[in-house]
N, C-alpha and C positions, 0 to 999 in steps of 0.2 A: 212840976208836980207828977207825981207817981199816977201810974193809968190805973183806972176802976178795974174790977174784974171783969166787968161786961164791956170795958173796952178792950182788953185783953182778949175775950173770947171772940169778939167781934172781927178783930184783926186775924186770929186764928183761921176762923170761918171764910174771912177773905182770901186766905191763903191757899185754903182747901180747895176754894172754887177755881182758883187761878190755875192749879196744878191737875185739876180733873179729880181729886179723890174724892169717892163718896163711901158712903157706908150701905156696908153688903148685910142681910139678914137672912141666915140660912137654918134650915130647921133640920138637926142632926139628931140620931138616936140619944136617949138618955144614957148618959155615960162617956158622950163622947168629949164633952169640956172637961170630965176628970181627968182623961186620958192626956188632952191637949195640956192641962194643969201640973200632971206627971212629967211629959216632955219640957216644960218650961222649967220647973223646979232641977232636973237632972241637967238642961245646959243653960241655967244661969237667965233666963228670960224672964222679963216682970211684965211685959204686956201682950196680949193675945196676938195684936196686930201683927206686931214684929213676928212673934214665933210661926204665925199663920203664912207672912210674907215670904220669910226665910224657907220655909217647908215648900211652898208653891215653888218658888223660884228653884231650888235644888229639885224638886221632883220633875220639873219641866227642863232642868238640863242633861236629865237622865236619858230623855226622849223618848219617842212612842214605843219604842219596841223593849225598853228595860223598864219600862212602867207596869207593877205587878199587877195582873187582872184583876177586876170588881167584882163581887158576888154581894151587891146592896140589895137587900129586901125593902120593902116599903114597912114603915112601920108607923102604928096608928098613935105612939106614944114618942114625944121628941121634944126636945129644949130646944130653943133659941139659941143662936153662936153669931155673935154681931160684931164687925170689924171695919176699918176703913182700910180701903185698897184704891192705888192710884189706877190709871189705865194700863200700865204694862203690865201688872201683877194681874188685873181683870183678864187679859186677854191670856195669859197665862194659863190661868185656872180655866178658861173656856177649852183651850187646847186640851190639858188633861183631862175634863169632862168628856170632849170628843174621842180622845185615844180610849177612854176606858169605856166607851160605848153607853154612857150615862146621860139621863134628861136634865138632871138639875147639878148645878154646881155646888151646891150643898152636900150632896152624895159622894162627889169626887173629893171635897175636903175632908169630910169624913173617912172616907176611904185611906185618905192621905195620913190622916191622925193615926187611925187604926193599926195602918202598916208602920208607920214609924215607931208606933208605941210597941207593937208586936216584935220588933226587933231589939228593944231593949234599951238601955242605957249607952252602951257603947257601940250597938248597931245601929244606932240613929244618931249618932253623931255625923255622919257625911250630910244628912237629912237636915239637919240643922246647924251644920256650920257656915258661918257669915261667908257667902262667895267673896273670894279676894282676886283683884285683876293681878297679873304677872306682867311686871314691864320688861320687855327688851331692847336694849338700847344695841342700835346697828354699829358696827366697827366706825364707820364715818361719822358719827355723831360723838362715838366714844373720843375719835381723834380730835374732833372738832373741841369737846369740852376740856381734852388734856391740853391742847394747845392755848385757849384762854386761860385756862389756869397757871400755865408756865408764864404766861405772858401777863397776868397780874401781879403775880408773885414778882417778876422781874420789876415791875414798875413800882411795886412796893419797896423792894430792896433799894433801886436807884435813888426813892425819895427820901428812905433813912439815911441813904450815903449824904444826899444833898442836904439834909437837915444836921448830919452830925459836922460836916465840914464848915458849917455856917457856925456853929456853936463853936 
């Protein structure tokens, strides 16, 4: 029997609790969500949480020295920016907030979004590109893989010859 929407929602919530994912609510200057929407359209993102997570990860990868200085002013008019984040992304956002000398993570996020938008469509590519791991295979492992492949091919050839001989 198919699961009801309520059952699916409950399973999703249980998985979120299991991995430590929480909903974050930030107050950002009006217009910041529009800038984020522009960035998402430029780079093909459909969900705020995904775009924010990639932006935070890439900003953090730049390091404290490379993060541009922030000039955030408190605004009496703000809009909410809500997204879900796991512990690793939250720690990276805390680091960026500290590097910028800001008190609120929302201001660091606002600064990151504003800076990425200021760079434009092509300039923000590096900040919104999904980080990829590079795998480096050592010579020893390459030799072992090659030997295993040759051994497997040899066994298959022998089996084929044996099967042909029987026929």
